[in-house]
N, C-alpha and C positions, 0 to 999 in steps of 0.2 A: 874523490879526495878521501884520504884515510885520517881519522881522528882516533884518539885513545879514549876509551870509556873511563871516566874518572873514578869509578867504583871498583871495577874488577880488573882494569888495565888491558882489556882486550882491544884489538884494533877493530874499528867500526867504519864501514863505508858510509859516508854521509848521505848517499843516495838511498841506502837501504836501512838507515837507522830506525829503530823501533820508536824511540821517543826523542824529541829535541826540546831542550830548554833554552830560551833566550834570556841572557843575563846582560843587561845594559844594551847599548846601541848595536855593537858589532861582536858581542861575545856569545857564543853558542856552546852548548854541551850536548853531546850525542851519546846514546846508550844502546847497548846490545840487546837489552831486554827491559820489560816493564818492571821487573824485580829490581834491577840496578837503578832505575829511575826513582823508584819508591825509596830505596835506601838513601840515595842522594838527597831526596826531599827531606827525609827525617834527620839525617846526620849533618848535612851542610846548610840546609835552608831553615831548619827548625820547624817544618810544617807537619 
């Protein structure tokens, strides 16, 4: 399954995603790299 990285917009294969965030019961975010995951944490989650 292919999802879009919410930071850089690249297509990410969910089986090969570097980092996965679970938001809520059935919402997931997949990232192409650790860097994109860190940017998401800082800008979207305020961590």
